VOGU-3710 file (C-alpha; in Angstrom, 3 decimals, decimal comma):
1> mniheyqaks> -0,832/74,284/13,132  -1,849/73,273/9,521  -1,261/75,398/6,397  -2,682/75,196/2,838  -1,079/73,372/-0,118  0,007/76,610/-1,928  1,511/78,055/1,376  3,342/74,666/1,845  4,724/74,671/-1,748  5,934/78,303/-1,403
11> llaeygipvp> 7,961/77,116/1,575  9,222/73,948/-0,183  10,415/76,225/-3,104  12,369/78,345/-0,688  14,325/75,254/0,406  15,096/74,094/-3,108  12,457/71,432/-3,387  10,861/71,411/-6,994  7,182/72,089/-7,195  4,783/72,666/-10,180
21> agevaetaaa> 4,275/76,232/-11,516  0,969/77,528/-9,979  -1,027/80,585/-8,765  -3,514/80,844/-6,022  -6,918/82,460/-6,949  -9,929/83,623/-4,850  -12,388/84,219/-7,808  -13,181/82,529/-11,067  -11,820/85,396/-13,038  -8,621/85,320/-11,078
31> arraaeslsp> -8,309/81,423/-11,721  -8,670/82,073/-15,488  -6,085/84,734/-15,447  -3,834/82,310/-13,570  -4,267/79,697/-16,285  -3,599/82,154/-18,962  -0,267/83,071/-17,253  0,583/79,462/-16,878  0,052/78,508/-20,537  0,174/76,113/-22,073
41> gpwlvkaqih> -2,321/73,764/-20,277  -3,719/71,583/-19,356  -4,250/72,716/-15,693  -5,285/71,257/-12,270  -7,727/73,477/-10,231  -7,347/72,401/-6,602  -9,518/73,351/-3,737  -7,511/74,622/-0,847  -8,686/73,206/2,482  -6,896/71,652/5,413
51> agargkaggv> -7,815/68,105/4,535  -6,670/65,310/2,247  -8,498/63,016/-0,136  -9,750/66,004/-2,257  -9,416/64,403/-5,497  -11,947/61,589/-4,678  -14,382/64,277/-3,437  -14,075/66,390/-6,561  -11,923/68,975/-5,084  -9,223/68,438/-7,798
61> vlartpeeva> -10,321/69,143/-11,384  -8,459/68,719/-14,741  -9,198/71,662/-17,127  -7,947/71,910/-20,677  -8,965/75,579/-21,483  -8,759/78,676/-19,339  -12,809/78,768/-19,541  -12,879/75,243/-18,009  -10,410/76,386/-15,264  -12,808/79,330/-14,560
71> eaaarllgkr> -15,870/76,933/-14,501  -14,089/74,555/-12,026  -13,047/77,493/-9,721  -16,575/78,846/-9,791  -18,119/75,382/-8,685  -15,543/75,072/-5,942  -15,228/78,598/-4,517  -17,619/79,383/-1,818  -18,703/75,699/-1,254  -17,820/73,301/1,570
81> lvtaqtdarg> -15,952/70,327/0,521  -16,516/66,992/2,305  -13,833/64,516/1,980  -12,902/61,272/3,937  -10,723/63,350/6,176  -13,522/66,029/7,128  -16,582/65,702/9,087  -20,115/65,651/7,382  -20,054/69,511/7,265  -16,898/69,598/5,390
91> lpvhrvlver> -14,498/72,650/5,123  -15,101/75,967/3,237  -13,186/76,556/0,014  -12,026/80,251/-0,161  -9,239/79,768/-2,604  -8,101/77,390/-5,426  -4,647/76,689/-6,473  -4,286/76,615/-10,432  -1,273/74,572/-11,382  0,141/73,570/-14,831
101> atdiarelyl> -0,509/69,841/-14,952  2,490/67,335/-14,682  3,053/64,472/-17,022  3,632/61,782/-14,325  5,583/58,466/-14,817  5,603/57,242/-11,166  4,294/58,416/-7,775  6,266/58,101/-4,632  5,615/58,927/-1,059  8,069/60,743/1,244
111> sltidrsaer> 7,412/62,367/4,702  9,390/63,552/7,675  7,850/63,453/11,128  8,807/63,245/14,811  9,417/59,714/15,998  8,811/60,123/19,708  9,989/56,625/20,643  13,272/57,177/18,971  13,367/60,942/19,916  14,590/61,673/16,361
121> igvvgsasgg> 13,235/62,994/13,066  11,984/59,950/11,215  12,006/59,800/7,411  9,432/57,599/5,765  9,313/56,690/2,065  7,475/54,425/-0,347  7,349/53,550/-4,142  3,551/53,515/-3,683  2,852/57,071/-3,624  -0,555/58,758/-4,295
131> mdieevarqq> -2,326/56,185/-1,893  -3,299/55,950/1,678  0,121/55,334/3,409  -1,472/53,672/6,340  -3,257/51,200/4,023  0,094/50,471/2,189  1,852/49,790/5,573  -0,876/47,278/6,369  -0,948/45,459/3,061  2,540/45,868/1,854
141> peaiqrfhih> 4,995/46,618/4,863  7,903/45,682/2,879  7,092/48,740/0,632  7,728/51,112/3,278  11,379/52,529/3,826  12,538/54,188/6,877  15,487/55,881/8,693  16,255/58,378/11,340  18,292/61,546/11,441  20,750/61,577/14,101
151> paagfqpyqg> 20,461/64,799/16,209  24,189/65,313/16,409  25,305/63,723/13,102  22,364/65,192/11,086  21,181/63,870/7,742  23,701/61,774/5,954  23,484/61,593/2,110  24,051/57,757/2,191  20,701/57,378/4,011  18,913/59,118/1,219
161> remafamgld> 20,674/57,133/-1,445  19,789/53,686/0,219  16,069/54,861/0,266  16,117/56,214/-3,266  17,582/52,818/-4,560  15,132/50,704/-2,489  12,375/52,750/-4,053  13,703/52,021/-7,505  15,258/55,340/-8,655  18,253/55,576/-10,785
171> aaqarrfvqi> 21,448/57,200/-9,992  20,625/60,731/-11,174  17,350/60,589/-9,455  18,763/59,383/-6,306  21,117/62,460/-6,236  17,951/64,661/-6,615  16,210/62,570/-4,079  18,990/63,218/-1,397  18,830/67,003/-2,269  15,091/66,998/-1,636
181> idglqrlfrd> 15,369/65,172/1,760  18,148/67,639/2,798  15,863/70,479/1,933  13,026/68,919/3,899  14,903/68,240/6,879  16,413/71,805/7,106  12,848/73,252/6,606  11,744/70,863/9,256  14,340/72,144/11,806  14,305/75,711/10,726
191> kdasqielnp> 10,435/76,210/11,197  9,692/73,656/14,000  7,600/71,538/11,939  5,878/68,436/13,183  5,103/66,752/9,860  6,134/67,226/6,218  4,370/65,016/3,728  4,879/64,871/-0,097  2,199/62,576/-1,599  2,845/62,154/-4,349
201> lavtadgdlv> 6,380/63,076/-4,932  6,212/62,361/-8,688  8,802/61,074/-11,109  7,906/62,929/-14,230  7,861/61,658/-17,777  11,383/63,152/-18,315  12,845/61,772/-15,108  12,683/64,760/-12,879  11,226/64,615/-9,353  8,455/67,125/-8,299
211> aldaklnfdd> 6,457/67,484/-5,284  2,914/67,502/-6,551  1,104/67,704/-3,270  2,484/68,827/0,095  1,119/68,911/3,721  3,020/70,707/6,421  2,237/70,837/10,031  3,985/72,933/12,703  4,368/72,670/16,524  1,919/75,175/18,072
221> nalyahpdie> 4,229/75,548/21,027  7,018/77,021/18,870  4,842/79,425/16,967  5,998/82,343/19,126  9,366/81,961/17,560  7,958/82,082/13,981  5,701/84,748/13,151  6,156/84,085/9,484  4,416/80,788/10,060  1,816/82,092/12,472
231> ilrdpaqede> 0,469/84,620/9,879  -0,315/81,486/7,567  -3,039/80,354/9,952  -6,407/80,201/8,364  -9,048/80,461/11,125  -11,919/79,564/8,643  -10,411/76,053/8,545  -10,360/75,441/12,203  -13,049/74,333/14,482  -14,743/77,389/16,026
241> kerrarehgl> -14,650/75,949/19,481  -10,903/75,112/19,280  -10,132/78,598/18,024  -12,030/80,134/20,924  -10,375/77,747/23,381  -6,913/78,894/22,097  -7,886/82,489/22,665  -8,839/81,648/26,323  -5,333/79,639/26,740  -7,341/76,374/26,831
251> syvaldgdig> -6,336/73,023/25,016  -9,589/71,943/23,425  -10,272/69,039/20,915  -13,866/68,454/19,599  -15,074/64,664/19,971  -18,325/63,092/18,878  -19,896/62,234/22,265  -22,360/64,078/24,512  -20,401/64,340/27,753  -18,455/67,604/28,047
261> cmvngaglam> -15,260/67,179/30,010  -13,340/69,980/31,893  -10,042/68,817/33,458  -6,812/70,373/34,578  -3,707/68,599/33,079  -3,349/66,691/29,864  -2,753/63,234/31,658  -5,649/63,644/33,833  -7,858/64,718/30,963  -6,877/61,520/28,991
271> atldlvkqcg> -7,721/59,291/31,946  -11,012/61,046/32,486  -11,966/60,274/28,830  -10,762/56,723/29,217  -12,957/56,378/32,303  -16,088/57,866/30,767  -15,791/55,346/27,934  -15,169/52,470/30,265  -18,475/53,544/32,232  -20,404/53,347/28,864
281> gepanfldvg> -20,366/57,254/28,036  -19,069/59,136/25,085  -16,870/62,284/25,811  -17,776/65,382/23,567  -14,404/66,870/24,011  -10,869/67,056/25,364  -10,502/70,193/27,319  -7,442/71,003/29,539  -7,877/74,239/31,447  -4,197/73,928/32,814
291> ggvtaervag> -2,569/74,008/36,161  -3,368/77,719/36,936  -7,146/77,442/36,996  -8,998/80,660/37,441  -12,682/81,468/37,673  -12,284/83,237/34,176  -10,960/80,199/32,549  -13,517/78,002/34,131  -16,329/80,365/32,762  -14,751/80,360/29,253
301> afkiilsdak> -14,391/76,583/29,334  -18,281/76,194/30,191  -19,110/78,572/27,341  -17,024/76,606/24,826  -18,399/73,079/26,129  -22,022/74,347/25,908  -21,595/75,824/22,439  -21,786/72,083/21,332  -25,371/71,204/21,069  -24,723/67,479/21,531
311> vkailvnifg> -23,706/67,977/25,180  -25,946/66,479/27,675  -23,894/66,709/30,705  -20,568/68,149/32,049  -17,849/66,377/34,019  -15,469/68,742/35,749  -12,479/66,902/37,193  -9,944/69,222/38,933  -6,902/68,176/40,982  -6,267/71,193/43,421
321> givrcdliae> -2,445/70,917/43,637  -1,309/74,550/42,877  -4,691/76,177/43,465  -7,100/75,394/46,447  -10,240/73,318/45,696  -12,398/75,807/47,615  -11,416/78,554/45,349  -11,995/76,214/42,264  -15,530/75,406/43,800  -16,283/79,118/43,954
331> gvidavrevh> -15,293/79,492/40,418  -17,501/76,702/39,102  -20,475/78,052/41,086  -19,861/81,430/39,707  -19,441/80,143/36,093  -22,591/78,137/36,320  -24,667/81,072/37,349  -22,880/83,400/34,738  -23,222/81,110/31,892  -26,570/79,719/32,824
341> vsvpvvvrle> -25,567/76,117/32,437  -28,753/74,117/31,427  -27,321/70,589/31,769  -26,214/68,628/34,725  -22,644/69,359/35,989  -20,886/66,667/37,874  -17,759/67,957/39,750  -14,978/65,846/41,258  -12,466/67,856/43,383  -9,335/66,480/44,895
351> gtnadtgrrl> -6,345/68,025/46,702  -6,078/71,109/48,954  -9,272/72,069/50,717  -11,242/69,374/48,770  -13,674/68,807/51,471  -14,437/72,521/51,776  -14,883/72,744/48,067  -17,446/69,833/47,974  -19,426/71,539/50,822  -19,554/74,771/48,819
361> lqaahldivp> -20,887/72,884/45,760  -23,547/71,331/47,789  -24,666/74,489/49,431  -24,988/76,355/46,037  -28,483/74,844/45,284  -27,636/74,586/41,522  -27,668/71,561/39,258  -24,186/70,610/40,402  -23,581/67,038/41,391  -20,453/66,521/43,824
371> aadlleaark> -18,438/63,388/43,396  -15,929/61,754/45,768  -13,762/60,215/43,263  -13,168/60,009/39,671  -15,012/56,705/39,025  -18,006/57,944/40,880  -17,836/61,144/38,874  -17,707/59,356/35,631  -20,478/56,960/36,393  -22,724/60,088/37,507
381> avaaakgels> -21,818/61,924/34,354  -22,831/58,988/32,149  -26,079/58,452/34,063  -26,730/62,201/33,583  -26,192/62,166/30,002  -28,580/59,265/29,619  -31,344/60,985/31,831  -30,875/58,322/34,515  -29,171/60,328/37,327  -31,507/60,367/40,575
//
C-alpha cells in the first residue's frame, strides 16, 4: 500500500527524521493560509499523488508570495496530473502540500527495501540524489553504496558511518546520517514497510540533513496489524478494478493487453501470462482467485475483467486440487450467464474431476471453449482475441 508524501513525512517526523515545515491543503484558500503560517517564503506547492516525477510534470511549483501559492494550488487541485510514472490518464490531485522552500547545497539518495535474495533489509545510498536511481545505477554503478541489516544484530552505526563517508559527508553530518538510518529502520520494522525512499535527502546550505521528499510503501499482508496505516489509504489514487478485486478477496493487477486472465495460484498465474506472451498475445491483467475458488469469486472476477474495455477474450486456467473441477465448471457457467459475458471464454481445467468439468462446459451451449492443456488454452485465447478462433 502506498501513502502520500505528507503522510510519509508525518511518520518520518515521529521517528526523528528531519523534514521541512509544511501543511497540507485541499483548497486554494487553505493553501494561502498555510503559506502565511509558514512565513517567511518562498514556498513549494506540491501535488499529492501516488507517483513520482511530479516536478517534471508541473506538479511542484515554487511560489514567492501567498498569492502565488494560492494560484498554484488552484491550478493543481481538481486536475489529473500525468507524470512519467502514471498512465496517460494520470492521477487526481485532491490535496497539495505547502512547504517552506529549503536552501539546498547537495542532494543525496537513501532508501530501505526488502532484499529477498539476502533475506534482509537492504540499505541503498548514493551521492547522486534527486535523480532516477535506476539510471544512476546503470551509468555510475560506483556511485551506489549498499549494506544489509542483520536480522539478529540489527543496524550497526559503523555501517551508516561508512556509507556517509563514501557519500562525501563530514563527521557531524555522518552522525546525523546514522541517526536518520536508525530512525528509518525502526519505522520500517515497526510498521511492516516494504520500501522507504528519501529522494532527495538534502544537505542544506548550513550543513543539516533534511528529507525533502519521501515515499513509503507497506506490506498489504501486514495491514491487519496496523490500522493506523490502513486508514492512510487513498482509494482515489488506486486503480478502480484493483480496489474492487481487493473487496472480493482477489489479487488483481491491470496490464496493457486484451486477454483477460483468471487463474488460481500466483505461480500458475505468472506461468499463464508468460505462455500467453509466448503464443503472441498480450495479457490484460494478473488475476489470482486463490485456492478456495467459489462461484461468487468467479462471478466477481468476470465482472472485474470485463470492466476493462480492452478485453477481447478471457482465459480461465484453474487447477482443481482443493476444489473439484466439476464444481468450478458449474461456477464458470453460472458466472458467464449471470454477468452476460460477451467475449469468448477459453477454460482449461486440470485436477479432480477435470473430465467431468470439461463435459459440463461443452454441454452448456455458451461461448465457452474448453482446452485440454495450458498451451492449447493459451493458443485458443490468443486466436480468440484476434478473431481467428474457429
